C-alpha positions as CSV (number, residue, x, y, z in Angstrom):
1,M,-13.6,-3.2,-23.0
2,L,-14.4,0.3,-21.7
3,Y,-15.1,-1.8,-18.3
4,L,-11.8,-3.4,-18.4
5,S,-9.9,-0.3,-18.8
6,T,-11.6,1.2,-15.4
7,Y,-10.6,-2.1,-13.8
8,I,-7.1,-1.4,-14.9
9,T,-7.0,2.4,-14.0
10,L,-8.5,1.5,-10.6
11,I,-5.7,-1.2,-10.3
12,K,-3.1,1.0,-11.0
13,K,-4.0,3.6,-8.7
14,I,-4.3,1.2,-5.9
15,L,-0.8,0.0,-6.5
16,L,0.4,3.8,-6.8
17,L,-1.0,4.2,-3.5
18,L,0.5,1.1,-2.2
19,L,3.9,2.3,-3.2
20,I,3.9,5.7,-1.9
21,Y,2.9,4.1,1.6
22,T,5.7,1.7,0.9
23,V,8.4,4.4,0.4
24,S,7.1,6.5,3.2
25,R,7.7,3.5,5.5
26,L,11.2,3.0,4.2
27,G,11.9,6.7,4.7
28,F,10.7,6.3,8.1
29,F,12.7,3.2,8.5
30,L,15.8,5.0,7.3
31,F,15.4,8.3,9.3
32,N,14.9,6.2,12.5
33,L,17.5,3.6,11.7
34,G,19.0,3.9,14.9
35,W,16.2,2.7,16.8
36,F,15.9,-0.2,14.6
37,G,19.6,-1.4,15.2
38,N,18.8,-4.8,17.0
39,M,16.7,-6.0,14.1
40,D,17.9,-8.7,11.5
41,F,16.8,-8.7,8.0
42,L,14.1,-11.1,8.3
43,D,12.2,-9.0,11.3
44,I,12.5,-5.9,8.8
45,L,11.2,-7.8,6.0
46,T,8.1,-9.4,8.2
47,A,7.4,-5.7,9.3
48,F,7.3,-4.6,5.8
49,L,5.3,-7.3,4.3
50,K,3.1,-6.8,7.4
51,G,2.9,-3.2,6.9
52,I,1.8,-3.6,3.0
53,L,-0.8,-5.8,4.1
54,F,-2.2,-3.3,6.4
55,D,-1.8,-0.6,4.2
56,L,-3.8,-2.4,1.3
57,K,-6.5,-3.1,3.9
58,T,-6.7,0.5,5.0
59,I,-6.7,2.1,1.3
60,L,-9.5,-0.3,0.4
61,I,-11.5,0.8,3.3
62,I,-11.0,4.4,3.0
63,N,-11.8,4.1,-0.8
64,L,-14.6,1.5,-0.9
65,P,-17.4,4.0,-1.3
66,F,-15.4,5.6,-4.2
67,I,-14.6,2.2,-5.7
68,F,-18.5,1.1,-5.7
69,L,-19.3,4.0,-7.6
70,I,-16.4,3.8,-10.1
71,L,-17.4,-0.1,-10.7
72,I,-21.1,0.7,-11.2
73,P,-21.9,1.2,-14.9
């Protein structure tokens, strides 16, 4: 059971980082809304989804050594 709580904590931390990255992307988008005026909703949604995938890959690559150290019993 101890290991399960470690995994859940790790997933929560990764999701928190994804939330922070997404909020910062939203802030950047709203701050520079004039530059994105000719994009429709589907283009913006696609960009956000691809951005979330990119952020997830980046978070995992940067934190991979720490994740391995945490997961080793």
